[in-house]
TILUMBA-537920 format. One record per atom (N, C-alpha, C): residue in one letter; x, y, z. Coordinates in steps of 0.02 Angstrom, whole numbers, padded with zeros to 5 digits, always signed. Example, Ala and Ser with C-alpha at 12.3 -4.5 7.8 and 13.67 -1.06 7.14 Angstrom:
2
A+00660-00284+00390A+00615-00225+00390A+00660-00165+00390S+00642-00112+00354S+00684-00053+00357S+00645+00002+00394
! end
This chain:
342
M+05117+05666+06512M+05063+05630+06544M+05088+05568+06582E+05150+05548+06567E+05179+05493+06606E+05187+05513+06679V+05200+05577+06690V+05207+05602+06759V+05141+05593+06796L+05086+05611+06764L+05020+05604+06795L+05005+05530+06810S+05020+05487+06762S+05009+05415+06773S+05048+05389+06833A+05111+05411+06838A+05153+05388+06894A+05127+05413+06960L+05104+05476+06962L+05077+05504+07024L+05013+05468+07045I+04970+05453+06997I+04907+05417+07013I+04922+05347+07039R+04969+05313+07007R+04986+05245+07029R+05014+05245+07100R+05058+05293+07115R+05087+05297+07182R+05034+05313+07235A+04986+05357+07217A+04932+05374+07263A+04888+05313+07277I+04876+05272+07226I+04836+05211+07235I+04874+05161+07277D+04938+05152+07263D+04979+05105+07302D+04982+05126+07376G+04980+05191+07389G+04982+05215+07458G+04914+05216+07492G+04861+05199+07455G+04794+05198+07484G+04761+05266+07489F+04789+05316+07454F+04760+05384+07459F+04700+05393+07412I+04700+05358+07357I+04642+05357+07312I+04629+05285+07291S+04571+05272+07263S+04554+05205+07241S+04547+05204+07165S+04541+05144+07138S+04530+05136+07067S+04468+05094+07056C+04451+05082+06994C+04393+05041+06977C+04416+04969+06968R+04385+04923+07004R+04404+04852+06999R+04354+04815+06955L+04380+04787+06901L+04339+04747+06856L+04341+04674+06877R+04283+04643+06880R+04280+04572+06896R+04247+04536+06837G+04280+04483+06815G+04255+04446+06758G+04243+04374+06774R+04238+04334+06722R+04226+04263+06730R+04287+04228+06759G+04275+04175+06795G+04329+04136+06823G+04368+04171+06878G+04337+04223+06907G+04370+04258+06962G+04425+04305+06941M+04433+04318+06876M+04485+04364+06853M+04467+04435+06872E+04518+04473+06892E+04508+04542+06913E+04561+04587+06882M+04543+04651+06877M+04590+04700+06848M+04571+04769+06874N+04620+04808+06893N+04608+04876+06917N+04620+04926+06860V+04573+04972+06852V+04579+05025+06802V+04574+05091+06839S+04628+05130+06837S+04629+05193+06875S+04616+05253+06830H+04642+05252+06768H+04634+05310+06725H+04647+05291+06653L+04621+05331+06607L+04632+05322+06536L+04656+05388+06507L+04705+05384+06462L+04734+05444+06432L+04726+05441+06357F+04708+05498+06327F+04708+05505+06255F+04726+05576+06238A+04787+05586+06209A+04812+05653+06196A+04811+05693+06261D+04774+05750+06262D+04771+05790+06323D+04706+05780+06361D+04668+05728+06344D+04606+05711+06380D+04620+05654+06429T+04594+05661+06489T+04605+05610+06540T+04539+05595+06576I+04526+05531+06587I+04469+05511+06628I+04496+05469+06685I+04477+05487+06747I+04503+05455+06807I+04445+05421+06843F+04455+05358+06863F+04404+05320+06899F+04423+05318+06973C+04375+05337+07016C+04389+05341+07087C+04325+05329+07127E+04332+05296+07184E+04275+05285+07228E+04250+05352+07255A+04183+05358+07262A+04153+05421+07281A+04158+05432+07357R+04218+05450+07378R+04231+05468+07448R+04269+05533+07450K+04248+05577+07495K+04276+05645+07496K+04351+05644+07507E+04376+05600+07551E+04448+05599+07564E+04488+05577+07503Y+04458+05533+07462Y+04493+05513+07400Y+04497+05572+07351L+04444+05610+07346L+04444+05667+07300L+04491+05722+07324T+04497+05729+07390T+04546+05777+07417T+04616+05757+07396S+04631+05692+07402S+04697+05667+07382S+04707+05675+07307L+04653+05663+07268L+04659+05671+07196L+04674+05744+07177G+04643+05791+07214G+04658+05861+07203G+04732+05877+07214W+04762+05846+07265W+04833+05856+07278W+04875+05825+07222V+04855+05767+07197V+04891+05736+07142V+04891+05781+07080L+04834+05811+07065L+04830+05856+07008L+04873+05918+07018A+04874+05943+07080A+04916+06002+07095A+04990+05985+07087W+05010+05927+07111W+05080+05906+07103W+05098+05898+07029F+05051+05873+06990F+05064+05866+06919F+05075+05933+06886E+05036+05983+06905E+05045+06050+06876E+05114+06078+06893V+05135+06068+06955V+05201+06093+06976V+05257+06056+06939A+05251+05990+06933A+05304+05950+06903A+05309+05959+06827S+05252+05970+06794S+05251+05973+06721S+05251+06044+06693G+05229+06092+06734G+05222+06159+06708G+05158+06169+06669L+05116+06117+06666L+05052+06122+06632L+04997+06139+06681R+04942+06166+06655R+04886+06185+06698R+04825+06145+06678I+04793+06115+06727I+04732+06076+06715I+04672+06124+06716N+04632+06120+06664N+04574+06164+06658N+04515+06131+06695L+04509+06146+06759L+04455+06117+06799L+04387+06145+06780A+04387+06205+06748A+04324+06234+06727A+04290+06191+06673K+04330+06155+06635K+04303+06111+06584K+04298+06038+06607S+04318+06026+06669S+04316+05958+06696S+04250+05945+06731K+04231+05881+06734K+04168+05862+06766K+04179+05803+06813L+04141+05803+06867L+04139+05747+06913L+04074+05709+06897I+04080+05650+06868I+04021+05614+06843I+04007+05554+06889P+03952+05556+06926P+03936+05499+06971P+03905+05442+06931V+03917+05381+06955V+03885+05322+06927V+03836+05296+06979G+03771+05301+06965G+03721+05284+07015G+03709+05343+07062E+03676+05330+07118E+03661+05381+07168E+03722+05392+07213V+03745+05454+07217V+03803+05471+07258V+03783+05530+07303E+03789+05520+07369E+03773+05574+07415E+03828+05627+07416D+03807+05689+07428D+03853+05745+07436D+03898+05754+07374I+03870+05740+07315I+03911+05747+07254I+03930+05819+07242E+03886+05866+07260E+03901+05937+07250E+03961+05958+07293D+03962+05935+07355D+04018+05951+07400D+04083+05922+07374M+04080+05863+07345M+04140+05832+07318M+04166+05871+07258A+04119+05896+07217A+04140+05936+07159A+04174+06001+07181V+04147+06031+07234V+04178+06092+07261V+04248+06076+07287E+04255+06019+07320E+04320+05998+07346E+04372+05991+07290L+04349+05965+07233L+04395+05955+07177L+04401+06017+07134G+04351+06062+07139G+04354+06124+07100G+04327+06119+07030C+04279+06073+07019C+04251+06064+06952C+04175+06061+06957R+04143+06049+06900R+04070+06045+06897R+04047+05973+06906V+03982+05966+06919V+03951+05899+06922V+03921+05884+06854G+03940+05827+06826G+03913+05805+06763G+03865+05747+06773A+03844+05716+06719A+03798+05659+06724A+03805+05617+06661L+03790+05553+06669L+03784+05510+06611L+03714+05518+06584L+03705+05529+06524L+03745+05526+06465L+03788+05589+06455T+03851+05579+06432T+03895+05634+06416T+03937+05615+06355M+03968+05664+06323M+04010+05650+06265M+04083+05648+06288Y+04119+05596+06265Y+04190+05590+06279Y+04225+05568+06216L+04273+05608+06193L+04309+05594+06131L+04262+05585+06072G+04208+05624+06072G+04161+05623+06017G+04111+05567+06017L+04111+05525+06069L+04064+05470+06073L+04022+05475+06137P+03960+05452+06135P+03917+05456+06194P+03939+05407+06247L+03954+05432+06307L+03976+05391+06363L+03917+05378+06409G+03900+05315+06420G+03845+05297+06464G+03779+05290+06429A+03778+05294+06362A+03715+05288+06325A+03700+05215+06312H+03636+05198+06312H+03616+05131+06292H+03625+05126+06217H+03658+05073+06194H+03678+05069+06124H+03619+05063+06076K+03559+05048+06101K+03501+05040+06057K+03455+05100+06056V+03472+05152+06093V+03430+05212+06097V+03436+05252+06032V+03380+05266+06000V+03380+05302+05936V+03407+05373+05944S+03391+05405+06000S+03412+05475+06010S+03488+05482+06013M+03524+05428+06025M+03597+05431+06027M+03626+05452+05960W+03586+05443+05906W+03610+05457+05838W+03584+05524+05812D+03550+05562+05854D+03523+05626+05832D+03577+05673+05807G+03634+05672+05841G+03689+05716+05822G+03716+05700+05752V+03718+05636+05735V+03742+05615+05669V+03694+05640+05615E+03629+05630+05627E+03580+05652+05578E+03581+05728+05570E+03589+05764+05626E+03591+05837+05623E+03651+05861+05583R+03709+05829+05591R+03768+05848+05553R+03758+05837+05478M+03723+05783+05460M+03709+05771+05390M+03662+05823+05362R+03611+05842+05400R+03564+05893+05377R+03598+05961+05369R+03643+05978+05416R+03679+06042+05410R+03724+06042+05348R+03755+05986+05334R+03798+05983+05275R+03756+05990+05211L+03697+05959+05211L+03653+05965+05153L+03629+06037+05144A+03618+06073+05200A+03596+06142+05196A+03648+06186+05162L+03712+06169+05169L+03765+06208+05137L+03764+06199+05061W+03738+06142+05038W+03737+06128+04966W+03670+06146+04934K+03623+06171+04975K+03554+06179+04952K+03548+06224+04891R+03586+06279+04890R+03578+06328+04836R+03628+06318+04779Q+03667+06266+04783Q+03716+06254+04731Q+03689+06206+04679Y+03702+06222+04615Y+03681+06177+04562Y+03733+06122+04555M+03710+06060+04557M+03756+06004+04551M+03726+05952+04504S+03768+05922+04464S+03747+05866+04422S+03737+05805+04466K+03705+05755+04438K+03696+05692+04477K+03764+05661+04493G+03811+05667+04446G+03878+05641+04459G+03911+05675+04518G+03901+05741+04523G+03928+05779+04580G+03895+05759+04645R+03830+05746+04642R+03794+05726+04703R+03818+05658+04727I+03829+05612+04680I+03854+05546+04698I+03922+05551+04732T+03965+05594+04704T+04031+05604+04733T+04026+05630+04804L+03981+05679+04815L+03973+05708+04882L+03944+05657+04931I+03898+05616+04908I+03870+05564+04952I+03924+05516+04974K+03967+05496+04927K+04020+05448+04944K+04074+05479+04988S+04093+05542+04972S+04150+05571+05007S+04132+05605+05072T+04071+05630+05078T+04052+05670+05136T+03996+05640+05177L+03937+05631+05147L+03879+05607+05185L+03892+05538+05214A+03922+05494+05174A+03933+05425+05197A+03987+05421+05251S+04030+05472+05254S+04085+05470+05303S+04065+05500+05371I+04012+05540+05373I+03993+05574+05435I+03980+05525+05492P+03942+05471+05481P+03927+05427+05539P+03980+05374+05553I+04035+05371+05515I+04082+05315+05520I+04111+05308+05590Y+04129+05364+05622Y+04161+05361+05688Y+04116+05325+05738Q+04052+05342+05738Q+04005+05311+05785Q+03986+05240+05763L+03984+05230+05697L+03969+05163+05671L+04022+05113+05689S+04083+05136+05701S+04138+05091+05714S+04134+05059+05782L+04088+05082+05825L+04083+05054+05892L+04012+05034+05912F+03962+05066+05883F+03893+05053+05902F+03854+05027+05842R+03804+04984+05855R+03760+04961+05802R+03704+05012+05792M+03697+05036+05731M+03646+05086+05717M+03577+05053+05712P+03527+05079+05748P+03459+05052+05743P+03433+05057+05671K+03391+05009+05653K+03365+05007+05584K+03326+05071+05567L+03291+05099+05616L+03253+05161+05603L+03299+05217+05582V+03356+05223+05615V+03405+05275+05599V+03435+05263+05530V+03450+05199+05515V+03477+05182+05449V+03429+05205+05394K+03364+05192+05403K+03315+05212+05353K+03313+05288+05345R+03317+05324+05401R+03314+05397+05397R+03374+05426+05360L+03434+05400+05376L+03495+05426+05345L+03498+05408+05271E+03476+05348+05254E+03476+05329+05183E+03424+05368+05144K+03370+05388+05177K+03320+05430+05144K+03349+05499+05128L+03389+05526+05174L+03423+05589+05160L+03468+05583+05099Q+03503+05528+05094Q+03547+05518+05036Q+03507+05510+04972R+03453+05473+04974R+03411+05463+04914R+03381+05528+04891D+03353+05566+04939D+03321+05630+04920D+03372+05679+04891F+03433+05678+04918F+03484+05723+04891F+03506+05701+04821L+03511+05636+04810L+03532+05611+04745L+03482+05629+04691W+03417+05619+04705W+03367+05630+04653W+03336+05699+04655G+03335+05732+04713G+03304+05797+04719G+03352+05855+04718G+03417+05841+04724G+03467+05894+04724G+03468+05931+04790G+03498+05990+04789G+03504+06029+04850G+03438+06051+04879S+03386+06054+04838S+03320+06075+04864S+03289+06021+04908M+03315+05960+04903M+03289+05903+04942M+03215+05890+04928E+03192+05910+04867E+03122+05897+04850E+03113+05822+04834R+03054+05799+04848R+03040+05728+04834R+03025+05721+04760K+03068+05686+04724K+03059+05675+04653K+03061+05600+04639I+03044+05584+04578I+03042+05513+04559I+03112+05484+04562H+03118+05426+04594H+03181+05391+04598H+03188+05346+04537L+03235+05362+04494L+03241+05328+04430L+03268+05257+04436I+03306+05244+04490I+03336+05179+04499I+03325+05157+04571N+03310+05093+04581N+03301+05066+04648N+03364+05077+04690W+03355+05093+04754W+03412+05108+04797W+03459+05049+04805E+03432+04988+04804E+03475+04929+04808E+03523+04926+04749V+03498+04946+04690V+03541+04947+04631V+03593+05002+04637V+03573+05060+04662V+03619+05116+04671V+03677+05095+04716C+03663+05055+04767C+03714+05034+04816C+03754+04973+04793T+03738+04947+04734T+03777+04891+04708T+03844+04915+04683Q+03894+04871+04684Q+03960+04889+04659Q+03958+04910+04586K+04003+04955+04566K+04005+04979+04497K+04016+04921+04448E+04058+04873+04468E+04072+04817+04424E+04010+04775+04410K+03959+04782+04453K+03897+04743+04444K+03839+04787+04421G+03855+04847+04397G+03804+04890+04368G+03775+04942+04414G+03801+04949+04475G+03775+04999+04522G+03818+05062+04522L+03806+05105+04572L+03843+05168+04578L+03895+05166+04633G+03896+05111+04670G+03949+05102+04720G+03940+05140+04784I+03879+05164+04799I+03867+05197+04863I+03860+05143+04917R+03895+05153+04973R+03895+05101+05025R+03830+05101+05065K+03802+05042+05076K+03744+05036+05120K+03766+05043+05192I+03729+05081+05230I+03750+05097+05299I+03751+05035+05343D+03701+04992+05336D+03699+04933+05380D+03757+04885+05367L+03777+04877+05303L+03834+04834+05287L+03899+04865+05310L+03905+04931+05303L+03964+04966+05328L+03970+04958+05403N+03913+04963+05438N+03912+04955+05510N+03936+04885+05531K+03912+04833+05495K+03933+04765+05510K+04009+04757+05500A+04035+04786+05446A+04106+04780+05432A+04148+04814+05486L+04127+04873+05507L+04165+04910+05558L+04163+04875+05626L+04105+04847+05643L+04101+04810+05706L+04142+04745+05702G+04139+04713+05644G+04177+04652+05636G+04252+04662+05640K+04275+04723+05625K+04347+04736+05628K+04373+04728+05699W+04330+04739+05750W+04352+04729+05819W+04366+04656+05833I+04330+04610+05801I+04343+04539+05808I+04414+04524+05784W+04431+04552+05726W+04497+04543+05698W+04551+04575+05742R+04536+04635+05766R+04585+04670+05808R+04598+04632+05873Y+04545+04606+05903Y+04555+04568+05965Y+04599+04507+05953A+04591+04475+05896A+04629+04415+05882A+04703+04429+05870F+04719+04484+05836F+04786+04493+05811F+04826+04550+05843E+04793+04594+05880E+04831+04645+05916E+04852+04618+05983K+04912+04634+06004K+04940+04603+06064K+04955+04656+06118D+04942+04637+06180D+04963+04675+06239D+04935+04747+06240L+04877+04758+06210L+04846+04824+06214L+04798+04825+06274F+04791+04884+06303F+04753+04891+06365F+04680+04871+06355W+04649+04894+06300W+04578+04880+06288W+04567+04804+06282K+04615+04769+06252K+04609+04697+06244K+04613+04662+06312K+04656+04687+06355K+04663+04657+06422K+04597+04666+06461V+04567+04725+06456V+04504+04738+06491V+04449+04691+06467I+04442+04684+06401I+04391+04640+06373I+04405+04567+06392G+04468+04548+06391G+04486+04479+06409G+04469+04462+06481V+04481+04510+06527V+04463+04499+06597V+04388+04496+06606K+04353+04540+06573K+04280+04545+06581K+04244+04482+06557Y+04263+04457+06498Y+04226+04402+06467Y+04262+04335+06469G+04327+04336+06481G+04366+04274+06476G+04383+04258+06404Q+04435+04217+06395Q+04460+04202+06327Q+04452+04128+06311E+04449+04115+06247E+04449+04046+06222E+04488+04044+06157G+04502+03984+06134G+04537+03977+06070G+04606+04007+06071F+04646+03991+06122F+04715+04015+06128F+04720+04091+06130G+04666+04123+06153G+04667+04196+06159G+04648+04233+06096W+04627+04196+06044W+04606+04229+05982W+04539+04265+05990R+04497+04240+06035R+04429+04267+06042R+04408+04264+06115T+04352+04298+06130T+04325+04298+06198T+04269+04246+06203N+04250+04232+06265N+04192+04189+06276N+04129+04226+06253E+04076+04188+06246E+04012+04217+06227E+03989+04266+06280A+03961+04322+06258A+03935+04373+06305A+03864+04355+06323R+03853+04339+06387R+03786+04320+06409R+03779+04335+06484G+03717+04337+06507G+03704+04349+06578G+03731+04416+06600T+03758+04420+06660T+03785+04482+06687T+03847+04504+06650F+03876+04459+06609F+03936+04477+06571F+03919+04489+06497G+03854+04500+06483G+03834+04507+06413G+03799+04572+06397V+03809+04623+06437V+03775+04686+06427V+03821+04735+06393G+03797+04770+06342G+03836+04825+06315G+03863+04814+06245V+03914+04854+06230V+03941+04860+06163V+03971+04795+06138W+04010+04761+06180W+04045+04701+06158W+03997+04646+06138K+03940+04643+06169K+03890+04592+06151K+03867+04602+06080E+03857+04664+06060E+03837+04679+05991E+03894+04663+05942I+03955+04678+05962I+04012+04664+05919I+04019+04589+05907L+04007+04549+05959L+04014+04476+05953L+03963+04445+05906K+03909+04481+05891K+03860+04456+05843K+03890+04450+05773E+03945+04485+05761E+03978+04482+05695E+04034+04430+05694A+04044+04394+05749A+04101+04349+05754A+04098+04292+05704S+04038+04265+05691S+04032+04205+05649S+04058+04218+05579W+04033+04270+05545W+04055+04282+05477W+04127+04306+05474C+04150+04340+05527C+04220+04362+05530C+04267+04302+05529W+04253+04253+05573W+04297+04195+05578W+04292+04150+05517D+04236+04152+05483D+04230+04114+05420D+04275+04143+05366N+04296+04206+05374N+04337+04239+05324N+04408+04256+05348I+04426+04232+05407I+04494+04243+05433I+04535+04180+05420K+04594+04189+05392K+04638+04132+05377K+04704+04140+05414F+04727+04087+05445F+04789+04088+05483F+04849+04072+05437K+04904+04105+05451K+04968+04086+05421K+05008+04052+05477V+05021+03988+05468V+05050+03947+05521V+05124+03962+05531G+05143+03973+05593G+05213+03979+05611G+05234+03915+05647R+05237+03918+05713R+05252+03857+05751R+05192+03811+05756G+05132+03838+05745G+05073+03797+05745G+05046+03779+05814T+05069+03814+05865T+05047+03798+05933T+04980+03829+05952K+04956+03878+05911K+04893+03911+05926K+04843+03906+05870V+04855+03861+05823V+04810+03851+05767V+04784+03780+05768K+04719+03771+05770K+04690+03704+05773K+04691+03672+05704F+04715+03610+05702F+04725+03575+05639F+04659+03566+05601W+04606+03545+05635W+04544+03527+05602W+04496+03585+05592T+04491+03629+05640T+04436+03678+05639T+04455+03749+05620D+04519+03766+05619D+04539+03833+05598D+04554+03834+05524H+04546+03894+05494H+04560+03903+05422H+04634+03917+05413W+04673+03868+05393W+04744+03879+05382W+04768+03845+05318S+04730+03798+05292S+04748+03763+05231S+04689+03769+05182G+04695+03813+05133G+04639+03825+05088G+04590+03874+05118N+04532+03879+05087N+04482+03928+05107N+04431+03901+05156T+04434+03837+05172T+04388+03807+05220T+04427+03766+05271A+04396+03754+05328A+04428+03713+05379A+04430+03640+05355L+04481+03604+05377L+04488+03534+05357L+04430+03492+05381S+04399+03511+05436S+04341+03474+05462S+04282+03479+05414Q+04279+03533+05375Q+04226+03541+05325Q+04245+03508+05259S+04309+03511+05242S+04332+03480+05179S+04331+03404+05184F+04347+03377+05243F+04350+03304+05253F+04309+03284+05314P+04243+03290+05309P+04200+03277+05368P+04204+03205+05393Q+04214+03157+05348Q+04217+03087+05369Q+04280+03073+05410L+04337+03102+05388L+04399+03094+05425L+04394+03130+05493F+04363+03188+05492F+04355+03226+05555F+04314+03187+05605A+04263+03152+05580A+04220+03112+05625A+04259+03055+05657L+04312+03031+05623L+04352+02976+05649L+04411+03000+05691A+04426+03065+05689A+04486+03091+05722A+04480+03083+05798V+04535+03061+05828V+04537+03052+05901V+04546+03120+05935L+04591+03161+05909L+04605+03227+05939L+04577+03281+05893R+04514+03297+05902R+04482+03346+05857R+04503+03417+05871N+04528+03430+05931N+04550+03497+05949N+04626+03504+05948A+04660+03457+05916A+04733+03459+05914A+04757+03518+05873T+04814+03545+05893T+04845+03600+05855T+04886+03571+05797V+04905+03615+05751V+04947+03594+05696V+05013+03566+05722N+05040+03597+05774N+05103+03575+05803N+05098+03505+05832E+05040+03489+05862E+05031+03424+05894E+05023+03368+05842V+04997+03385+05784V+04986+03335+05732V+05049+03324+05690W+05093+03374+05687W+05154+03368+05647W+05206+03327+05685D+05233+03277+05651D+05283+03233+05681D+05349+03241+05644S+05397+03274+05675S+05461+03288+05643S+05506+03227+05639S+05487+03173+05673S+05528+03112+05672S+05516+03069+05610L+05465+03087+05571L+05449+03048+05511L+05489+03074+05452G+05550+03052+05445G+05592+03074+05389G+05603+03148+05392Q+05578+03183+05340Q+05581+03256+05339Q+05522+03287+05376G+05484+03247+05409G+05425+03270+05445G+05362+03251+05408G+05308+03241+05445G+05245+03223+05413G+05188+03226+05464W+05127+03215+05439W+05068+03219+05481W+05056+03152+05516N+05048+03155+05580N+05033+03095+05620N+04961+03100+05644L+04915+03081+05601L+04844+03086+05617L+04820+03021+05650R+04786+03028+05706R+04761+02969+05741R+04685+02966+05735F+04661+02907+05714F+04589+02897+05704F+04564+02841+05749S+04500+02843+05763S+04470+02793+05808S+04469+02724+05776R+04470+02721+05709R+04476+02657+05674R+04507+02671+05606D+04531+02620+05573D+04563+02629+05508D+04513+02656+05458S+04535+02702+05417S+04489+02734+05369S+04465+02686+05316N+04499+02629+05307N+04479+02580+05256N+04428+02530+05282D+04414+02531+05348D+04366+02483+05376D+04296+02497+05351
! end
C-alpha cells in the first residue's frame, strides 16, 4: 500500500488530482488525500471528471506495480453535497455511486451522532444473539456470564467513538434485564433485584454487570488520554489542526461554533473528569504546569494551597521555570506578589 500512497502523492504534487484541505483555527491548514487501513482505502478528491480520470490511471498503475487487483465492483464514489454528473464520474472510474450514510470499517460514516437509528444494527445483533440462546436452559449464573462476555461487548466498538442516546441505552439494558430474569424465553418476570444493584461492583454487593452509559463515558474519555500522550499520529494531527491546541499540546481548544460540530465535541464533554484523574510524571518539567497540573500528589497544588496560589506571580509557570538549580542542590524559586507572612 506504500506504492499506492506514493502514486497518489505524486499525482497531487503534479496537479493531476486534488486532496481535501482542512482549515482550522488560527489559519492552520492540512491536506488529507487518502486513508489506509489493512486492504481498505478511502480517497478524498474534488468532484471533477478530469481528476477522476487521473485517479483511474493511478489505480491502474498501482495494479501493474503491485500485482494486486482493485475490486471496483465493491468500490463506491460517495459525493458530499450536491454533485452534478456524478453518474458519469462513476462510469469514468468504473465503480458504483454511493451515498452518506454508509458503513466504513464497521462504523457509520456521515451519520449524525445523535440519531437513534444509527444504533439499530447494534440492537439487532443483540436480539439475534439472544435468539440463539432462546431454547437453551441456563442458570442465572450462566446468564450473567453471557451478559458480561457477549451482550455487553457487542456495542463496545461503536461506543468507543459515539455517545449512545439515552433511549437506546434504556432499550439495550432492558434486553439484558429481561434475559437475566426471564431466561431465553425473554418473558417478562419479576425482577428480584434492582438493576442499579445488579450493576454494582461485586465487592460492594452487586453482580458486576457494566452499565452502558458509564462504559460509554469511559471509552470516550480514553480519547482525551490518547490525544495527550500519543505522539505524531495522523488522527491527532488532524484534530489538532481542526480545533487548535492548548496546554503544551496536551489537549485541544474547546469545540464551539463552526469548529464544534461532530464527534470530537461529544468526546470533549468528558475532558473535565479525565483531567481530574490524569497525573503527570515529571521529566524535564517544560510541559507540566507547576500550580495547575496534577504532578505532586492527587490534587493540583493550586487546590492544595489556594492562598499561596492567589499570591503567586507566575500562575502558569512550568515546573522547569520554578526549579532553580543554582540553589545548592537545587530548589523551588517561588515568586509571590507579597510576603506570605504579611
